C-alpha positions, 0 to 999 in steps of 0.5 A: 752631523747625524748617523746616515745608515747602518754600515755593517753588523757582526755575528759570532758563528760556529758553522763557518762553511754552512753559514757562508753557503747559506748567505751566498744562497740568499745572494750575498757575496762572500769575502774570505780574504781575512780567513780563518778568523773573519769572513763577511757577507756583502750585499750592495752597501751593507755587510755582515761580518762573521767572527769565526770560533778562532776569533770570538773564543779568543779571550784577547778579542774584545771588539765584540758584544760582551756576551755574544755567542752563535745564534744571538742574531735577529736580522731582517732582510727586505725581499724584493719579490713577492711573498710567493717567490720568497717562499719558493726560494726558501723551499728551494734552499730547504730552509724551513719557515718557523713563522709566517707569512704575517703582517709586520711593521718594518723600518721604512718610514715613508708611509709604506712600512707595513709588510709581510714577513716570513721567519726562518733560522740560519745554520747557527740558529740566528732568527732571520726575518724576510719582509716583503713590502707592497709595490707602489701603484 
């Protein structure tokens, strides 16, 4: 047996409403069924669990990274459109670009792993990278 894929990641968050609204603006479906302690942002077969302050600040909650605090995340999302459409969307949602567009090696290992990345920060200051891969000919 071997690992097939990443199923989900978890982040502690401080600004619950702002974080949920931000990830929804990127196309994630928000699940609040376990509020007020746990929320999730779902996209296809991937998920980000958000631990609200009432959960991650609770000293009895041990199923988390030992030193995780809001802003500790560094995530990369594949953008399906062009770099231009990405930049236009970031402007539309008033998200400042902190770096890019820049050429980056991504996680794809099919000979097409060089993409163009643009970096921003979510409402809790997690670093968010958006990578655009060239479309096959």
